[in-house]
DSSP file (Angstrom, degrees, kcal/mol; ACC not computed):
  #  RESIDUE AA STRUCTURE BP1 BP2  ACC     N-H-->O    O-->H-N    N-H-->O    O-->H-N    TCO  KAPPA ALPHA  PHI   PSI    X-CA   Y-CA   Z-CA
    1    1 A M     >        0   0    0      0, 0.0     4,-2.3     0, 0.0     5,-0.2   0.000 360.0 360.0 360.0 -42.8   96.1   75.4  108.5
    2    2 A Y  H  >  +     0   0    0      1,-0.2     4,-2.6     2,-0.2     6,-0.4   0.941 360.0  47.4 -61.5 -46.7   99.9   74.5  108.7
    3    3 A T  H  > S+     0   0    0      1,-0.2     4,-1.8     2,-0.2     5,-0.2   0.880 111.9  50.5 -60.8 -39.4  100.8   78.1  108.9
    4    4 A F  H  4 S+     0   0    0      1,-0.2    -1,-0.2     2,-0.2    -2,-0.2   0.860 116.1  40.5 -69.6 -33.5   98.2   78.9  111.5
    5    5 A L  H  < S+     0   0    0     -4,-2.3    -2,-0.2     1,-0.1    -1,-0.2   0.847 128.0  29.6 -83.7 -32.1   99.3   76.0  113.8
    6    6 A T  H  < S-     0   0    0     -4,-2.6    -3,-0.2    -5,-0.2    -2,-0.2   0.596  92.1-133.6-104.5  -9.6  103.0   76.4  113.4
    7    7 A K     <  +     0   0    0     -4,-1.8     2,-0.7    -5,-0.4    -4,-0.1   0.805  59.7 139.8  60.1  26.9  103.4   80.2  112.8
    8    8 A D    >   -     0   0    0     -6,-0.4     3,-0.5    -5,-0.2     4,-0.2  -0.892  32.0-176.5-105.9 109.1  105.7   79.3  109.9
    9    9 A F  T 3>  +     0   0    0     -2,-0.7     4,-2.3     1,-0.2     5,-0.2   0.245  52.2 106.3 -90.7  14.3  105.0   81.5  107.0
   10   10 A F  H 3> S+     0   0    0      1,-0.2     4,-1.3     2,-0.2    -1,-0.2   0.897  81.6  47.0 -63.6 -43.7  107.4   80.0  104.6
   11   11 A L  H <> S+     0   0    0     -3,-0.5     4,-2.4     2,-0.2     5,-0.2   0.841 111.7  50.6 -68.0 -31.4  104.7   78.3  102.5
   12   12 A V  H  > S+     0   0    0     -4,-0.2     4,-2.5     2,-0.2    -2,-0.2   0.894 110.6  48.7 -70.1 -41.0  102.7   81.4  102.3
   13   13 A Q  H  < S+     0   0    0     -4,-2.3    -2,-0.2     1,-0.2    -1,-0.2   0.724 114.8  48.2 -73.1 -21.0  105.7   83.4  101.2
   14   14 A L  H  < S+     0   0    0     -4,-1.3     4,-0.5    -5,-0.2    -2,-0.2   0.926 120.5  32.2 -82.8 -49.3  106.4   80.7   98.5
   15   15 A V  H  X S+     0   0    0     -4,-2.4     4,-2.2     1,-0.2     3,-0.4   0.810 104.5  73.3 -82.9 -32.4  102.8   80.3   97.1
   16   16 A L  H  X S+     0   0    0     -4,-2.5     4,-2.2     1,-0.2     5,-0.2   0.862  95.7  48.1 -57.4 -42.0  101.6   83.9   97.5
   17   17 A P  H  > S+     0   0    0      0, 0.0     4,-2.5     0, 0.0    -1,-0.2   0.846 109.6  55.7 -68.2 -27.6  103.6   85.5   94.7
   18   18 A L  H  > S+     0   0    0     -4,-0.5     4,-2.3    -3,-0.4    -2,-0.2   0.935 110.4  44.3 -64.6 -46.7  102.5   82.7   92.4
   19   19 A F  H  X S+     0   0    0     -4,-2.2     4,-2.7     2,-0.2    -1,-0.2   0.888 112.9  51.5 -59.7 -41.6   98.9   83.4   93.0
   20   20 A F  H  X S+     0   0    0     -4,-2.2     4,-1.8    -5,-0.2    -2,-0.2   0.943 111.6  46.8 -62.3 -46.4   99.4   87.1   92.7
   21   21 A L  H  X S+     0   0    0     -4,-2.5     4,-2.4     1,-0.2    -1,-0.2   0.912 112.2  50.4 -64.8 -40.2  101.1   86.7   89.3
   22   22 A N  H  X S+     0   0    0     -4,-2.3     4,-2.4     1,-0.2    -1,-0.2   0.893 111.1  49.4 -67.9 -37.0   98.4   84.3   88.1
   23   23 A F  H  X S+     0   0    0     -4,-2.7     4,-2.0     2,-0.2    -1,-0.2   0.843 108.7  51.5 -65.5 -31.5   95.7   86.8   89.1
   24   24 A I  H  X S+     0   0    0     -4,-1.8     4,-2.8     2,-0.2     5,-0.4   0.946 112.1  47.0 -69.8 -50.2   97.4   89.6   87.4
   25   25 A I  H  X>S+     0   0    0     -4,-2.4     4,-2.3     1,-0.2     5,-1.0   0.883 114.0  49.5 -54.9 -42.5   97.6   87.3   84.2
   26   26 A L  H  X5S+     0   0    0     -4,-2.4     4,-0.8     3,-0.2    -1,-0.2   0.927 114.5  42.8 -65.8 -45.6   93.9   86.4   84.6
   27   27 A V  H  <5S+     0   0    0     -4,-2.0    -2,-0.2    -5,-0.2    -1,-0.2   0.904 124.0  33.6 -68.7 -45.2   92.8   90.0   85.0
   28   28 A L  H  <5S+     0   0    0     -4,-2.8    -3,-0.2    -5,-0.1    -2,-0.2   0.858 137.2  12.8 -85.6 -36.1   94.9   91.5   82.3
   29   29 A W  H  <5S-     0   0    0     -4,-2.3     3,-0.3    -5,-0.4    -3,-0.2   0.547 100.8-121.3-120.4 -11.2   95.1   88.8   79.6
   30   30 A G    ><< -     0   0    0     -5,-1.0     3,-0.9    -4,-0.8     4,-0.4  -0.271  42.5 -57.4  95.2 179.5   92.5   86.2   80.6
   31   31 A P  T 3  S+     0   0    0      0, 0.0     3,-0.4     0, 0.0    -1,-0.2   0.670 116.5  79.7 -74.5 -14.8   92.6   82.4   81.4
   32   32 A K  T 3  S+     0   0    0     -3,-0.3    -2,-0.1     1,-0.2    -6,-0.1   0.876 106.2  31.1 -65.3 -30.3   94.2   81.5   78.0
   33   33 A Y  S <  S+     0   0    0     -3,-0.9    -1,-0.2    -8,-0.2    -7,-0.1   0.462  92.2 110.2-108.7  -0.7   97.6   82.6   79.3
   34   34 A S     >  -     0   0    0     -4,-0.4     4,-2.0    -3,-0.4     5,-0.1  -0.529  59.5-147.6 -73.3 131.0   97.3   81.8   83.1
   35   35 A P  H  > S+     0   0    0      0, 0.0     4,-2.0     0, 0.0     5,-0.2   0.917  98.9  49.7 -70.3 -35.7   99.5   78.9   84.1
   36   36 A I  H  > S+     0   0    0      2,-0.2     4,-2.7     1,-0.2     5,-0.1   0.925 111.3  50.5 -65.0 -42.9   97.1   77.6   86.7
   37   37 A S  H  > S+     0   0    0      1,-0.2     4,-2.5     2,-0.2    -1,-0.2   0.867 108.0  53.5 -59.7 -37.7   94.2   77.8   84.2
   38   38 A M  H  X S+     0   0    0     -4,-2.0     4,-1.8     2,-0.2    -1,-0.2   0.917 110.5  46.6 -61.6 -46.3   96.4   75.8   81.6
   39   39 A L  H  X S+     0   0    0     -4,-2.0     4,-1.8     1,-0.2    -2,-0.2   0.882 111.0  51.2 -67.6 -39.7   96.9   73.1   84.2
   40   40 A G  H  X S+     0   0    0     -4,-2.7     4,-1.5     2,-0.2    -2,-0.2   0.902 109.6  51.5 -60.4 -40.7   93.2   73.1   85.1
   41   41 A R  H  < S+     0   0    0     -4,-2.5    -2,-0.2     1,-0.2    -1,-0.2   0.861 106.6  54.3 -63.9 -35.1   92.3   72.7   81.4
   42   42 A F  H >< S+     0   0    0     -4,-1.8     3,-1.0     1,-0.2    -1,-0.2   0.899 108.2  48.1 -67.5 -41.7   94.6   69.9   81.1
   43   43 A F  H 3< S+     0   0    0     -4,-1.8     3,-0.2     1,-0.2    -1,-0.2   0.757 120.3  37.0 -69.5 -24.6   93.0   68.0   83.9
   44   44 A V  T >< S+     0   0    0     -4,-1.5     3,-1.5     1,-0.1    -1,-0.2   0.067  76.7 121.9-113.2  25.7   89.5   68.5   82.6
   45   45 A R  T <  S+     0   0    0     -3,-1.0    -1,-0.1     1,-0.3    -2,-0.1   0.685  75.8  49.7 -65.1 -22.2   90.2   68.2   78.9
   46   46 A K  T 3  S+     0   0    0     -3,-0.2    -1,-0.3    -4,-0.1     2,-0.2   0.444  93.8  93.7 -95.3   2.7   87.8   65.3   78.5
   47   47 A Q  S <  S-     0   0    0     -3,-1.5    -3,-0.1     1,-0.1     3,-0.0  -0.556  85.1-107.6 -89.1 150.9   84.9   67.0   80.3
   48   48 A K        -     0   0    0     -2,-0.2    -2,-0.1     1,-0.1    -1,-0.1  -0.690  45.6-112.3 -75.6 128.7   82.2   69.0   78.6
   49   49 A P        -     0   0    0      0, 0.0     2,-0.6     0, 0.0    -1,-0.1  -0.290  18.1-148.1 -66.1 150.2   82.8   72.7   79.5
   50   50 A E        -     0   0    0     -3,-0.0     2,-0.1     2,-0.0    -3,-0.0  -0.908  20.8-146.9-116.6  97.6   80.4   74.6   81.7
   51   51 A Y        -     0   0    0     -2,-0.6     2,-0.3     1,-0.0     3,-0.0  -0.418  18.5-178.5 -71.9 139.3   80.4   78.3   80.6
   52   52 A V        -     0   0    0     -2,-0.1     5,-0.0     1,-0.0    -2,-0.0  -0.882  39.0 -74.7-132.2 162.5   79.9   81.1   83.0
   53   53 A G     >  -     0   0    0     -2,-0.3     4,-1.4     1,-0.1     5,-0.1  -0.285  30.8-143.8 -63.1 142.1   79.7   84.9   82.6
   54   54 A A  H  > S+     0   0    0      2,-0.2     4,-2.5     1,-0.2     5,-0.2   0.812  97.3  57.3 -78.1 -32.4   83.1   86.7   82.0
   55   55 A I  H  > S+     0   0    0      2,-0.2     4,-2.0     1,-0.2    -1,-0.2   0.913 106.3  47.0 -65.9 -39.2   82.1   89.7   84.0
   56   56 A Q  H  > S+     0   0    0      2,-0.2     4,-2.3     1,-0.2    -1,-0.2   0.893 114.1  49.6 -67.2 -38.3   81.5   87.7   87.1
   57   57 A K  H  X S+     0   0    0     -4,-1.4     4,-2.8     2,-0.2     5,-0.2   0.945 110.0  49.4 -65.7 -43.9   84.8   85.8   86.6
   58   58 A R  H  X S+     0   0    0     -4,-2.5     4,-2.7     1,-0.2     5,-0.2   0.893 110.5  52.1 -62.8 -40.5   86.8   89.0   86.0
   59   59 A F  H  X S+     0   0    0     -4,-2.0     4,-2.9    -5,-0.2    -1,-0.2   0.952 110.8  46.7 -57.7 -47.7   85.3   90.4   89.2
   60   60 A A  H  X S+     0   0    0     -4,-2.3     4,-2.4     1,-0.2    -2,-0.2   0.915 112.9  49.0 -63.8 -42.3   86.3   87.3   91.2
   61   61 A W  H  X S+     0   0    0     -4,-2.8     4,-2.5     2,-0.2    -1,-0.2   0.902 110.9  50.6 -63.8 -39.4   89.8   87.4   89.7
   62   62 A S  H  X S+     0   0    0     -4,-2.7     4,-2.6     2,-0.2     5,-0.2   0.933 108.7  52.3 -63.0 -43.1   90.1   91.1   90.6
   63   63 A L  H  X S+     0   0    0     -4,-2.9     4,-2.5     1,-0.2    -2,-0.2   0.924 111.6  46.0 -55.6 -46.6   89.0   90.3   94.1
   64   64 A G  H  X S+     0   0    0     -4,-2.4     4,-2.6     1,-0.2     5,-0.3   0.864 110.8  53.3 -64.1 -35.7   91.7   87.7   94.4
   65   65 A L  H  X S+     0   0    0     -4,-2.5     4,-2.3     2,-0.2    -2,-0.2   0.913 110.0  48.2 -66.6 -42.3   94.2   90.0   92.9
   66   66 A I  H  X S+     0   0    0     -4,-2.6     4,-2.5     2,-0.2    -2,-0.2   0.919 114.8  45.0 -61.1 -48.3   93.3   92.7   95.6
   67   67 A M  H  X S+     0   0    0     -4,-2.5     4,-2.2    -5,-0.2    -2,-0.2   0.898 114.4  46.6 -68.1 -39.8   93.5   90.2   98.4
   68   68 A S  H  X S+     0   0    0     -4,-2.6     4,-2.5     2,-0.2    -1,-0.2   0.896 113.2  51.2 -67.5 -39.8   96.7   88.6   97.4
   69   69 A G  H  X S+     0   0    0     -4,-2.3     4,-2.5    -5,-0.3    -2,-0.2   0.911 109.4  48.9 -59.3 -45.3   98.2   92.0   96.8
   70   70 A A  H  X S+     0   0    0     -4,-2.5     4,-2.8     1,-0.2    -1,-0.2   0.916 112.5  48.7 -63.2 -43.9   97.2   93.2  100.2
   71   71 A V  H  X S+     0   0    0     -4,-2.2     4,-2.7     1,-0.2     5,-0.3   0.896 110.6  51.0 -60.7 -40.9   98.7   90.0  101.8
   72   72 A M  H  X>S+     0   0    0     -4,-2.5     4,-3.2     2,-0.2     5,-1.1   0.927 110.9  48.5 -62.7 -44.8  101.9   90.5   99.8
   73   73 A I  I  X>S+     0   0    0     -4,-2.5     5,-1.4     1,-0.2     4,-1.2   0.944 114.2  46.5 -60.0 -47.2  102.2   94.1  101.0
   74   74 A L  I  <5S+     0   0    0     -4,-2.8     6,-2.9     3,-0.2     4,-0.4   0.920 122.1  35.2 -58.9 -43.3  101.5   93.1  104.6
   75   75 A I  I  <5S+     0   0    0     -4,-2.7     4,-0.3     4,-0.2    -2,-0.2   0.943 131.8  24.0 -79.8 -49.2  104.0   90.2  104.6
   76   76 A F  I  <5S+     0   0    0     -4,-3.2    -3,-0.2    -5,-0.3    -2,-0.1   0.789 129.5  41.4 -93.2 -28.6  106.8   91.3  102.4
   77   77 A G  I  <<S+     0   0    0     -4,-1.2    -3,-0.2    -5,-1.1    -4,-0.1   0.912 133.2  15.6 -79.3 -44.9  106.4   95.1  102.7
   78   78 A F  S   <S-     0   0    0     -5,-1.4    -3,-0.2    -4,-0.4    -4,-0.1   0.472  93.5-124.4-110.1  -8.9  105.6   95.5  106.4
   79   79 A G        +     0   0    0     -6,-0.3     2,-0.5    -4,-0.3    -4,-0.2   0.714  51.4 162.3  67.8  19.1  106.7   92.1  107.8
   80   80 A V        +     0   0    0     -6,-2.9     2,-0.3    -7,-0.2    -1,-0.2  -0.612   7.9 169.0 -75.2 121.7  103.3   91.5  109.3
   81   81 A T        +     0   0    0     -2,-0.5     2,-0.4    -3,-0.1     3,-0.1  -0.930  31.9  57.9-126.7 156.5  102.6   88.0  110.2
   82   82 A G  S  > S-     0   0    0     -2,-0.3     4,-1.6     1,-0.1     5,-0.1  -0.941 100.9 -16.0 129.8-150.1   99.8   86.5  112.2
   83   83 A I  H  > S+     0   0    0     -2,-0.4     4,-2.4     1,-0.2     5,-0.2   0.777 120.7  62.4 -73.2 -28.7   96.0   86.6  112.1
   84   84 A V  H  > S+     0   0    0      2,-0.2     4,-1.9     1,-0.2    -1,-0.2   0.966 110.2  35.6 -66.6 -54.2   95.5   89.5  109.6
   85   85 A P  H  > S+     0   0    0      0, 0.0     4,-2.6     0, 0.0     5,-0.2   0.893 119.7  52.3 -69.2 -34.0   97.3   88.0  106.5
   86   86 A L  H  X S+     0   0    0     -4,-1.6     4,-2.6     2,-0.2    -2,-0.2   0.901 106.3  52.1 -60.4 -38.3   95.9   84.6  107.5
   87   87 A S  H  X S+     0   0    0     -4,-2.4     4,-2.6     2,-0.2     5,-0.2   0.923 111.0  47.8 -69.6 -46.2   92.4   85.8  107.7
   88   88 A L  H  X S+     0   0    0     -4,-1.9     4,-2.1     2,-0.2    -1,-0.2   0.916 112.8  49.4 -57.2 -43.9   92.7   87.4  104.1
   89   89 A C  H  X S+     0   0    0     -4,-2.6     4,-2.5     1,-0.2    -2,-0.2   0.903 111.4  49.9 -63.4 -39.6   94.2   84.2  102.8
   90   90 A G  H  X S+     0   0    0     -4,-2.6     4,-2.1     2,-0.2    -2,-0.2   0.864 108.9  49.6 -59.6 -41.7   91.4   82.3  104.4
   91   91 A I  H  X S+     0   0    0     -4,-2.6     4,-2.2     2,-0.2    -2,-0.2   0.906 111.7  50.7 -65.1 -41.5   88.7   84.4  103.0
   92   92 A C  H  X S+     0   0    0     -4,-2.1     4,-2.5     2,-0.2    -2,-0.2   0.937 112.3  46.1 -60.2 -50.2   90.3   84.1   99.6
   93   93 A L  H  X S+     0   0    0     -4,-2.5     4,-2.4     1,-0.2    -1,-0.2   0.875 110.4  52.4 -62.5 -37.4   90.5   80.3   99.9
   94   94 A I  H  X S+     0   0    0     -4,-2.1     4,-2.4     2,-0.2    -1,-0.2   0.907 110.4  48.7 -68.1 -40.9   86.9   80.1  101.1
   95   95 A L  H  X S+     0   0    0     -4,-2.2     4,-1.6     2,-0.2    11,-0.2   0.895 112.6  48.2 -66.2 -39.4   85.7   82.1   98.1
   96   96 A M  H  X S+     0   0    0     -4,-2.5     4,-2.0     2,-0.2    -2,-0.2   0.868 111.7  50.3 -70.8 -34.1   87.7   79.9   95.7
   97   97 A W  H  X>S+     0   0    0     -4,-2.4     4,-3.2     2,-0.2     5,-0.8   0.911 109.1  51.1 -64.3 -44.6   86.3   76.8   97.4
   98   98 A M  I  X>S+     0   0    0     -4,-2.4     6,-2.0     1,-0.2     4,-0.8   0.863 112.1  47.7 -67.9 -32.6   82.7   78.1   97.1
   99   99 A E  I  <5S+     0   0    0     -4,-1.6     4,-0.5     4,-0.2    -1,-0.2   0.914 119.9  36.5 -73.0 -42.1   83.2   78.8   93.4
  100  100 A S  I  <5S+     0   0    0     -4,-2.0    -2,-0.2    -5,-0.1    -3,-0.2   0.910 129.8  29.2 -75.2 -43.3   84.8   75.4   92.6
  101  101 A S  I  <5S+     0   0    0     -4,-3.2    -3,-0.2    -5,-0.2    -2,-0.1   0.917 132.3  27.7 -80.9 -48.0   82.7   73.3   94.9
  102  102 A L  I  <<S-     0   0    0     -4,-0.8    -3,-0.2    -5,-0.8    -4,-0.1   0.620  95.6-124.8 -94.7 -17.6   79.4   75.0   95.2
  103  103 A G      < +     0   0    0     -5,-0.6     2,-0.7    -4,-0.5    -4,-0.2   0.633  64.4 137.3  78.5  17.0   79.3   76.8   91.9
  104  104 A I        -     0   0    0     -6,-2.0     2,-0.8    -9,-0.1    -1,-0.3  -0.876  36.5-165.6-102.7 115.5   78.8   80.1   93.6
  105  105 A C              0   0    0     -2,-0.7    -9,-0.1     1,-0.1   -45,-0.0  -0.870 360.0 360.0-100.9  99.3   80.9   82.8   92.0
  106  106 A V              0   0    0     -2,-0.8    -1,-0.1   -11,-0.2   -49,-0.0   0.472 360.0 360.0 -69.5 360.0   81.0   85.9   94.3
């Protein structure tokens, strides 16, 4: 929302490579080595795990990798800022929110 309102893409340029790297690690090596997954495991260490299918998770991670890669190419490769990269980031965030809050893994 900050980027949309101020047109300042600094935060996107800062966070996007981290998400991209995390999705690469998730797709290639799984959540055991992912820094964000490690942080998440730390926060929920006392909770009972809710297991989900690996195929669905890998598909969701691949989708995130494709979207974050596309936004990186647009922003860093072509210098495109505006509604297109923000829309892709928004779709990715909505999908992640649906997965974490609603339990719907697209």
